N, C-alpha and C positions, 0 to 999 in steps of 0.2 A: 834088190832094193831093200835097204835097212829099215828096221822099225825103231821108233823112238819111245822111251819110257821116261817120264818125269814124275817125281814125287817131291812135294814140298811138305816137310814134316815139322810140326810145330806143337805148341801147347794147344789145349782144347779150343776149337773154333765154335762160336755160338751156332746152335742148330739152325736158326733162322737164316744164317748167312751162307750155309754150305752150298746149297743148290746154285745160288747165284754166283758164288765164287767159282764153282766148277765150270759154269758156262763162260764166265769172264776169262778163266785160264785158257779154255779151249779157243775162244775167239781171238784173244791177243796173240797166243802162240801161232795159231793157224794163219791168221792174217799176216803176221810178221814173216813166216816162212814163205807164204805164197808171194808176198811183195818182193822178197829176195830171190824168187825164181825157184823155190823148192816146193814142188807140188807133191801131193800124197793121195792115197786112195781112201782113207777113213781116219777119223779121230773120235775118241770117246773119253769122257771124264768120269771119275768115281770119287766119292768123298766119304771120309769118316770124321769123327770128331778131331782127329789129330793129323789128318793128311788130305792134301789135294793131289790127285793122281790124273795124269794125262797119258793116254796111249795112242800113238800115231802109227799107222801101218802104211807100207808101200811108199816110203819117203825116197826121194831121189838122193843118190849118193853125193851129188854135188850140183850146184846150180849151172845152168847151161851158159855157154859162151854167147855173148850178145854183141851183135854188130849194129852200130847205129850210124846213120848217115846224116851229116848236118850241112845245110846250105849256108855259105858265108857271104862276105861282101864281094863286089865285083873286082876283077883284076884291075889294078890301077887305082883302087880306092885309097883314101888317105891311110898312112901307116898306123895311126892310132886305132882306126876301125879294124884293121887287119890284126893288130896285136891283141886287141880285146877279144876278137874271135879265137885267136890261138890260145889265149889264157883259158877261156871257157872250155875249149876242146882238149886242153892239155897236150898240144902238139907244137911242132916247129913248122916254119914256112915250107921247108922242103918236103914235108909229109903231106901237104895239101895237094889236091888234084884240081886242075883247071878244066872246066867243061863249058861248051857252048850252050847257051840257052836263048830263047826268043828275046831276052833283054840284054844279051851280051855275054861275055866270058865271065864266069863266076867261080870262086873258090868253093870246093867241097872237102869236107873232112870226114873220113871213115874211121869211126872210133870203135875199137874192139875191147870189150870188157871180158876178161877171162872168167870162167866159172870158178866158184869157190867151193871148198869142201863143206859138206853138210854140217859137220861138227862146229866149224868156225861160225857159220850163220846161226846155228841153234844157240850157241853160247851168247851171242850178242842179243838175240831176241829174248832169250830167257832172262838174262840180266835186266834188260829194259822192262820186261813184264813184272819181275819181282819188285823192282824199284818204284814202279808206277802203278802198282796194283790198286784197283778202285774199291777198297774196303769201305763200307759205310762208316766204320770207326776203326782207328788203328792206334798203335802205340810204339814208342821207342823204348829200348832197354839197354843197359850197359853203356858203353861209350860210343857205340856205333850210330850211324845216321839213318839206317834202314828203319822204315816204319812197316809194321805187319800187324795183323789183327791180334795176335798173341806172339810171344817170342818164337822166332823161327830157329829150329835146331839143326836141320840138315837138308841137303838138296841131293836127291838122287836123279842122275841124268845119264842115261846109257843109250847107245846105238847098237842094235843087234843085227848082224847079217849072217851069211853062211860061214864066215870065218870066226864068228863068236861075238862077244860083247865087248865094247870099248867105252870107257868113261868119256863123256864130253867135258873137257876141262873148262872150268869157269869158277869165279869167286865173287861173292857178294858180302861185303862187310865182314871179311874174315871167315865166312862159311864157304868151304870148298866143296865142289860137287864130288860125288862118289858113286859107288855102286851098292851101297848098303842101306838097309832100313832097319827098323825095330818093330817088334811085335807088340802084343798087349802090354799096357803099362805095368800091370801087376803079375799077370800070368806068364808072360814071356818077354821080359824087358830087354834081353840082350840083342845086339845088332847082328845082322847076317847079310852076306852078299846075295845078289840076284843077277841073273843073266838075260832075262827076257820078261815080258809081261806075264806069260803063262807061269814061269818059274816064280815070279814075284807074287802073283795071286795065290798059287798053291802053298808057298811057304808062309804067307801071311795067315792063310786058313789054319795051318798047323800051329801057328803062333797065336791062335785065338783072336784073329781079326777077320771079320767078314767085310770085304772091301766094298761090295755093292750096297748102297742104301736101300734099294728096292728089295734086295734079298734079306736084309736085316728086318725091314718092315714086314715082309711076308712070314718070316720066321716068328716074329713077335705075335702077329695076328693069329697064325695057326696054333701056336702054343696056348695063347690066351683063350681062343675058342674051345680048344680041347679041354682045358682046365675047367672053364665055365660049364661046358656040356656035362662033364663028369659029375658036377655038383648039382645038376638040374637047373642051371642058371644060364643067362645069356649076357654077352658083352654089349654095352651101349656103343654103337659104332661112332667113331670120331676120326675121320681121315686126317684132319689137321693135326690132332694130337699124336696119331700114329706116325706121321712124318716127322714130327718134332722129336718124339722119343727115339725113333730110328737114328736121328742125328745126335743123340746124347750118348750112345753106346757103340762099342766096337764088337763086343761079344755078348749079345742080348741073352739074359737069363730071366725067364718070365716066372713071377711068383704071385700067388693069390693070397690076399690077407682078409681078415675079418674086420667088420665095423662094429663098434660096441653097440649093444642093444639100446642104450639110451639115446642114440642118434638116429635110429631107424625110422622114427616117426617124422623126421624133418622132411620137407618137400623134396622129392627126388631131384629137382632142378638145383636146389641148394647144395645137396650132397655132391652132385655131379660137378657143378661149377667150382665148389671149394676144392675138391680133389684134383680137378684138372688144372686150375690156375695156380695153386700153391704147391702141389706135390707131383704133378704130371702123372696122376693115376687114372687108369681106366675104370669106369663104373661097371659093376656087375649087377644085373637086375634079375629079380624073381619074376618070370613071365606071368605067373599066376596072380601076383598082387601088384605088380608094377613098382614095388619098392626096390631101392638100391640097398643091397645087403652085404656086398663084398667089394673088394677093389683088386685091381691088377696093377702091380708095379713091375718095372723092368730093371734088374740089376745089370751091372757091367762086368760081372765076373762070376765064376763058379766058386763055391765055398765048401769047406769040409762038412758044414752042418746043413747043406742044401738050402741055404738062404734063411735059415731060422733067425739068426741074429739080425740080419738086414730087415726082415719082416717085423721083428719085434720093435726095432727102432722106428720103422715107418709107421707102425700102428700107434706108437707113443706120440709121435709128432702129429699124426692125423687126428688123434683124439683131442689134442690141444686146439687144433684148428677148428674142429667141429664143435668143440665146447663154445668157442667164440660165436660160431654160426648159430648154435642153439640159443645162446643168450640174445643175439640180435632178433632171431625169429620170435622168441617168447615175448620180448619187450615190445617189438613191433605189433604183435597180435594184441597185446594188452591195450596199446594206444588205439589201434584200429577199432577195437570193440567198444572202447569208451567214448572216443571222439576223434574220428579220422580227419575232421575238418581242421584240427590243429596243425596238421601237416600242410594243408593248403595255405593256411594263414602264415606258416613259416616261410612259404615261398615269396611272401612280400619282401623279404630281405635277400632274395637271390636274384641277381641280375641275369636277364636273358640276353640282352644286348644293350650296350650303353646308349644307343639311339632308339631302342624299341621298349625300354622299360624293364620291369621285373618279370619273373616267371608268373607271378600272381596276375599282373596286368595282361600278360599273354593268354593266361587261362580265361580271364574275363572276355577277351576278344573271341577266343575259340568257342566259349559257351554261347555268346550272343550269335555267332555265325551258325553254330549247330542248331539253335532254335530256328533260325531262318531257313536252314536246309531241310529240316525235318519233314515238312509237307512234301518235298520233292522225293525224299528217300523212303517215305512211308513210316517214319519213326514218330513217336509221340514227342511233341516239342518239350514238354516238361521233363520227360525222361532223358531226352537228348541233352538238354542243358545240365541236368544233374550228372549224367555220365561224363560230360566234358569237364565239369568242375572236379570230379573225383579221379579222372583218368590219370593225372600226373601227381596224385598225392604221394605215391610211393617214392618220389624223388627226395622226399624229406626223411625217409625211413633209414634206419641204421643198416639194414641188409643191402639196400641199393647203394648206399654210400660205400660199403665195403666191396660190393660186387655190382658195378654199374651195368654190366651186361644183363643183369636180371631185371632191369627196369621194365615195367609193364607186366611181366610175368608175376612178380611179387605183388604188383598192384592188384592183379586179379584175385589173389588170395586175400589181400587185406580188405578190398572193397566188399568181397563176399563175407568176410568175417565181421564187417561193420553192419551186416544185416541187409545189404542191398540185394536186388534181384540178380540172378545169374547173368542175365543179359547186360545189366549195368556193369557188373564185375568184369565180364568178358571184354568190354570196351577198353579197359585199362591195358590189356595185353594186345588187342587186335588193332587199336587205332594207329599204332606205328606202322602197320602193314599196308601195302607191300613194300618191303625194304629193297628188294631187288627183283630182277626179271624172273627168278625161279621161286620167289616167295609167294605164298598163297594170298589170294585177294579176299578180304572179308566180305561176307554176304549178309550177315545179320543187320537189319536196318539201323539199329543204334550204333553198331561198330562202323558201318559205312558212313554214317552221318558225321561222327566225330573224326574219323580218319580223313574225310574230305575237309572238314573245318580246320583240322590241325595243319594239313599240308597247304591249304589255301592261305592260311594266316602266315605260314612261313614264307611263301612266295610273295604275297602282297607286301609283307613287312620289309623284306629285303629289297624289293623293287622300290618301295617308297623312299628308302634311304640310299638308293642307287648302289646297292651291293650286288651286282649281277655276276653270273659266271663269265669268265673271259678266257678264251682259248681252251686249254686243257685244265685251267684252274676253276675249281668249284668247291671252295672250302665249306660252304654251308649245304652242300648236296642238294642244290636247287633243281638240277636236272633230274635227279632221282625223285624228288617230290613231284615234279610235273608228270613224270611217267607214272608214278603211283596214282595220281588223280585220273590220268587217262585210263588206266586199267580198272580203277574203281568204277568210273562212269560206264565203260564199255561192258565190263563183266556183269554189272548189275543192271544194264539196260536203262540207265538213268537219263532223263531229259533235263539237263542242267544248263541254264543260260549263264555261262561263266561271267560274262561282262557285268551282269547285275551284281554278282557277288564280289567281283573284283572291286567295283566301285565302293560298296559299303565297307569292305574290309580295308581298302586303301585309306578311306577317311579315318577309320579307327587307328590305323598305323600312323597316319599323320598326327592324330591327337596324342599318340604316345611319343612321337618324335618332336612335337612342338607344343609345349605346355601352354602357349598362348591361345590355343583353341579351347574355348569353354566347353565343358562337358554338356551343359544344357543345349548349347547350339549344335554340338555334334549329334546329340540324340535327336534333335528336331530334324536335322538334315538327313540322318539315317531313316527316320520315319517317313520322310517324303520319298526317299529312294525306294523304300519298300512299297509305298503306295503307287508310285508312278512306274517304277521299273526302268526308268530312263534317267541317266544322271543329269543331263541338261535340264529336263523338266523339273527334277528335284531341286536343282539350284534356283531356277526361276521362282519356284514356289516359296522358297525361304530366303530369297535374296535380300529383301528388306530387313529381315530379322538379323541376318548375318553380316549385313553391310558395315556394321559398326565394329567388326572384329579388328583388333589392333594390328598395326604394322602391315596393313594390306594383306593379312593372312587369308581373307576370303578370296580375293582376286588370285592370289597364288594358288590356293586350293582349287578354285574353279578351273584354272588352266592346267595344273599339274595332274590332277587325278584322271581325267579322261585320257590325256597323253600317256600317262603311265599305264593305264588299263589297256590301251591299244598296244603298247609295247610288250606287255606281259602276254597278251593274247597271241602276238606274233611268236613269242617264245614257245608257247604251247603248240602252235602250228608246226614249228620246226621239230619239236619233240615228237609230234604225231607222225611226221614224215619218217623219222627214225623207227618208230614203233611199227608202222605199216610196211616198212621196207621188207621185213621178214615175211610178209604175206605176198610179196611180189608186186605191191602197188607202187608205181613210180611217183616220184615227187611232183612231176608236172601234172599228173592226174589229180593229185591232192590240191595243187595250186588252182586248177580249173574249178574245183569245188569250193575252195576257200573264197574265191572271188564272188560267190553268191551270198545272198542275205542268210543270216542265221548261222554264220560260221563260228560262233562262240558256243553252239550246241554241238559238242564233240560227237555225240551219238548220231545225230542227224548228218553231220559232216562225213563220218565214216561210212554210214549206210549209202550215201550218195557216191562216195569215192569207190566203194566196192562194186556198186552197180555199174558205174562208168568204166571201171577197170575191166570188168567182165565183157563189156561190149567192145571196148577199144581193142581187146585182144582178138576179136573176130575180123574177118575180111570186110564185112559190111561196116563195122565200126571204123576200121582204119580208113576205108575209102570215103566214108562220110566226113571224117575229119579233113581229108584232102579236099573234098568238095566244098566243105564249109570255108576252108582257108582260101580256096580259089575265089569263092563268092565274096569273102570278106576283103581280099586284096583288090579285086576289080572295083568293088564298091568304095573302098577307102580312097583309091586313086581317083576315081570319078568325083568323089566329094571334094577332094583337095583341088582338083582341076576346076570344077564348076563353082566351088565356093558355096555349096548348099548341102543340106543333109537330106538324103533320100529316105524319109521315114513316114511318108504320107499315106502309104498303103497302095498296093498295085491293084489294077482293075482287070478282071479276067476278060472283059470285052475287047481289050487291046491285044490279047494273046493271039499269035498268028499260027502257031504249030500245036500239034497234039501233045508233044512233049512239054511245051510251055503250059498248056492247060492242065496236064497231069500234075505239074508242080503245084498249081493253085489248089487242086483237089487234095493233094497229099498234105500240103501245109495246113489246110482247114481241118483235115482229119487228125493230123498229128497234134495240132494245137489243142483241140478239144480233149484228146486222150491224155496229153501231157498235163493239162490243167487239172483234170480229175485225178490223175495219178499223184501229182505233187500235193494236191489238197489232202489226200489220204496218206501222203508220205510213202507211196509205193514207188520207190526209186527204180527198181528193175523194170516196172511197167513204163515209167516215164522215159527211161533210157532206151527201151525197146521201141517205143513209139518214135523217138528221135532217130534211131538207127533205121527205121523203115523208110526214112527219106532218102536213103542212099540211092536206090534205084531211080526214082524220079529226078533227083538232082544230077546224077550221072547222065541220064538221057537228055536233060536240059542242056548241059554243057556240050554234049556231042552234037546236038542239032541246031543250037541257037547261037547267034552272034549278039552279044549284049550291046556292044557299042555300034549299033547300026546307024545308017545315015538318017533314018526317020526319027526325029527328036522325040515325038510322042511315044513311039514304041521303045526307044532307048530309055527314056525316063521311067516308063512303066516297068521295064525289065530291071532297072537299077532298084526301083522300089520293091520289086519281087525278091531281089538279092537281099535287101534289107529285111524282108520278112523271113527269109531263110536264116539269116543271122539272128533275128529276134527269137524265132521258135527254138533253134538249137541252143541259144544262150539261156533260154529259160530253165534248162536242165543244168548246164555247166558252161563255163567260159572256155569254149573249144580253142580260142586263139592262144591259150596258154599250153596247149598240148604240143609237145616237140615232135619234129619229124614231118 
């Protein structure tokens, strides 16, 4: 079985495209070979800045012969039908076979496709792959029609078996396949032949090319760590940068350089970001002081002066970059210390969204909501509003304009420089969190307050203008914002009635989206919402005052806000199901809890779901659900048949059996225990009391016939089933549990 080696050699491929390109090459070649009948034992890709390499082992020497049997028309069918069948099969009539079938005599064609040599198939598949390669960006060069990420110079394609290596002949836009490649662009540019993958990799290594990106990354990291350790320093780990740099060089040479003393007092994050973004340098930190004092750069060649000239050039360029950063830092500090509010005023001219107003208007909404949230989070309302108004001030700073990824972090420096408390300054950085599932969740009350207000404003704003996530599209990261709120609430054990804050913030968003809503009227409405906590009551309280709003805006608002609030809450419930899935809590268990009152209190909802999940996982819990469903089904059918609702309460004096009387006693006991437990929000106790019904309910169904001939006893038993449903449903809607 031969092995296949392919190398596509070109000008430098952008580092960010290499890994994906390697996977695309493997998939397209492998799929094409298998589709043509050429199976193989393994395939692997390797990439460098100038080459995509695919090695396939254990390939069949040729595709197998295929015999295909096709059923045709009946014997005696019209000539046109038979001729059409013959054309499709590529046969003549005398090659057909007549066979008896239950439906009569039918023509059959046996088509045999001879196997093809591997080289022939590989050539076709490789040409199609090259011509249709899915580069994110590509270019044409010269007079050819081929598009490639950068000009393609050569194609190496060989099959190797016990007899040796043979070139797979093919051509794309004048580029003929061969058995040669080239080494390092500067250190070994001459071409040389190869006979197998092992020969190829070994010769490339001698020609100063490390073929494996993982090996290059490991080499870079080990050398960098050793250099830093020798100087009493440490590397700031950055896996993304390491992968990128490994894609920029074929022969990595690690060098460590100095940062001029005048830049050492810059915040370490500024140094790190500037060096990473502009120069692809690793930061080297002094573990004793936390300062960034040196940098690591990776050259693509060895030099006679051991990299001295390269380092000198890099340090010169770096100094120019850091001089800019220093200017931004000093200028921003001067503004922050004198009047940081000029930055927030500047945001009046920055559009957040054309339907939701400016960044300054958004900050006003967040600040108002932060004040409302403060009593729930334990923050001081005045401090919460102040922190919210300063949290995004750094968006106007020169440093964040140059390095947007530093937003928030620079805000913390600037707010503190403005003389504010450390807790207020921390909000600038922490209110963006959590950004993802692995990001830390803020715990400081002020930070939690503004983080919630920020994310709630984002969600309510985009819901108000009907810009919701659809399918896989979520351009405004609204799913992430909802998950962030869920984690903030649960991690900080907050009791937050989301619906109340949805309502007030949706009204604020509506006022931004519709200038016809008068500010005084909006403020009056929000005040009523805060007083009543129920949107409908708030509207009724100010209906007369708002009835004169132009163009029917009041009626539109009265209808839209509650509907939008309900839809947004459903979105949160869907996100909660995803979040709790990692805990092993099924979506139907969450649905059973969502069906109860208070489902906008996520903390309460999750506690209920966790308690129910723990019981449902037990035998008692599982059997109780089945008993509940049996009771519910019998009761529902009887109510439909009789046209009445059996909810009048059963009387124990009509009980005829001990098992029936036991259910009455168990229900009374469970109801009192559940009521006490729910009042104190002790959901494990409430669910345990419900689960204790399993035994009596099982005994009841084993001994008792509900639909007996005695109408009085039958009605009493149906009312007893109604009590079973009512008691169980006081904890969760068990009808929503699957199975």
